[in-house]
N, C-alpha and C positions, 0 to 999 in steps of 0.2 A: 575591418567596420566594427562598430563598436556595435556591440548585441545587445549594449542596457543591461545589463546580469547586477544585479541591483544582492548581492550575499553581507552577511554581518562582518568576514574578513575582509580583508582590500584584493581587492583583481588582481589576478595573473594574467599579465597582456601574452596574445602571442600560442595561444595553445591551440593543439589542434584537434583535430575527432578521436574516440578510440581513445587505448590505451597512453599514446603519447600525452595527452591532457588531463586522463585521471593522473597519473605519475607528477606531471606539472605542478598541478592540483592540491593534492596529498602532501607532498614538499612541501608546496609553500605554507600550507593547513598549520603542520606538524613542527614547520620553526618556528608560525608565529604566535603556536600554542593558542590556537581557535577549536582545535576540538571541546571542548568543557562546553560554552556553550550551544554548541549545534547540536549537541546530543539532549541537552536540559530543553530547548526552544522544539525539538520534533515530539511527535503526539508518540506519545509509547515508548519514547528516549528514556536513556537516564546516561546521566554522566560514567565514564570506565570507570574500575576500580582501580583505588590510586599501585603506585605497585608497593612492589615490600621494599624497604628499608635494603635489604643488600641486593637488589637489585642493579645490574649496569644503569649509567647513564645512558638514556637511546631507548631502553632493550622495551620492547612491545609487551601492552597488559590484553590481556584477553577475558574475556568472559568467565567467571566460576562453570565449568558443563552441567557439575550437579544442580545449578539455580535452571537448567536450560525448560522453562513451562513442558507440563504435561498435554499438549493442544485435544490429543484424546480424551482425557480427561471434564476438561474445558467444555468440549463439546456435546460431551454425553451430557454437561451439568444443564447446560443449556436446551440442551433438546426434553430435559426437565423439570426444567424451571420454570413456579407455578403463581407468577406474578411477574408484572411491569417490570419494576422495579428492582424486584433478580432479574429477570435478562441483560438489564441494560447492564450491569454490572458486571455479568460476563463477557460482553458485547465488547465494554472496553476490553479488560484480563485478555481476549483472544487478541485482539490489537495491538495489544502489548504484549502477547508471544508470539506473535507472528514474525515481528519486528526484532526479537530478539536477537537473531543470528547476523542483524546487517550490520557490518563495520564501520568502525566511526565516518569512514570516508566514505561508506556508502548512504549513511545517516543524513553527511550533511551534504550530498547531490539531490537524496529526496527533498532534503527541508527547501532549498534553493526551488523546488521543483512545488513546490506547496507555495513558496512565495510567490514564483511567479502565474499559478493558478490566479493566489487571488488579486494579481496586479491585471489579471484579463490577457496574459501572456501562456497560453497555452502551446503554441508550437515554442515555447523557450524550455515549455514544464518538458515537455516531449525530448528536447533532447537532453535536458539534464537525467532523463531518466533512465533515456542510451545509454548513455553515460555510468549507470549505475548499473542493467546489467551489464556492458562488459564484465565487471567487476563483480557480481553474482549475477549469475543468469539463472543459478535453481534457486535462488528465492521467492516461491510464489508473490507474494507478495506486494512484489516490485514490478511487477507482469500486470496485476491490477492497479495499481501506481498507472502506469504509462495507458494504459485501459482508458481509465477515468481523465487522461489529459488528453489525449486520440477523442474521443468523446464530447471534453468542450472546446477541440481544434477542429470539430463535426466532423473527425474519419468515423463514420461507423466503423466500417469493413473492420480497419487498421486495429480499432477498438474492442469488435468482437476476435478478433484473431489471436490477442492476447490473454481475450478471457480463456480463452479454450487453452494455452499455454498456462496463466494460470490454474483454475481448474483439473487439468492434465495432474499439478503436480497437485494440489489441495484440493480435491472436489465435496471437502466439508465445510469451505469457506461458506457463508451463509454471505456475506457483503460481495462479494462475487457472483454471484447467482441474482440477490437483489439489482446489483451494477446491470447483468445478462438481459435481465428482463427487462428494464427499461429500456435498453436498444433494442432489444426485439420490437417496443410497443412506438420504439418512435419508428422505426423501420415498418410497422403495419405489419410488421406480424402478431400476428395477438394470440395463438396460440403457443407458438414459439415462447412469447413473452410469459404466457399462461400454468403453461409444463418448466418456466425458470421460477414462479413462483412459486410453485408447487416442494418445490427443492427448499425452498425459503422459508415453508411451512415447517416442511421437517424438522431443517435442522435451529430454528426458531420461531415456536409455535405462541414465544406472545411479544413476535416484534411487532411496531406499531403498527395501529394499522391494519393489521395482517390478514385478519379476515376479508372486514370490508373491500379490499383491494383485492384477495382473491374471485369474490363474489361479481367484481367489476370485471375484468379477465375472462374469467368463464362466460360471462355475459356478452361479450364483446368477441368471444375465439367461440364461440359455439349457440348462441345467440338466446337460453336459455339460461334460466337460476339454478344455481347448485342444487 
């Protein structure tokens, strides 16, 4: 059955689920030379470094470990940001840092999920992220990404479960806490939504609309203004 997946690279027919599908996709993408466009199009992505002149044909390249962003430093800076503009810049840098460890193939799968969400194909996005998590289950932001896809698919229980894993790996992710607050709000659990928003404000005090949102949630949760 044609699942109407539309990627920048040619479709690979007949792929199964899990590792078999991932291996087929990875081999084809590498052979067709499609890695660089995928890195460039993913938010926070970057083109993989060029191989050294002495490297043998087909030798894999990896990001320089010394260039790995320090999440703890960026998180501390965000908590101390004195303006919305400074906070916005740090929010972008933190997103890039959290995606730094993604492999090229995982980035392609994540890129496919973004495209499917833009097309309103939430279940296809969830499938892309299922495959990404087969490859890199220890990368917290992929669990948050799948939570967003599950939310779009109206699977609130699955979205909360994925956020639980994401926050277990990375409890300093203000975006994950913000998403959790939004989901709890949809479920009508105002106290849980307000608690999650308190975590957002602790991590990102200059988040846009933060104080007003906090007061709104507090009023709905407890029936009195802060």
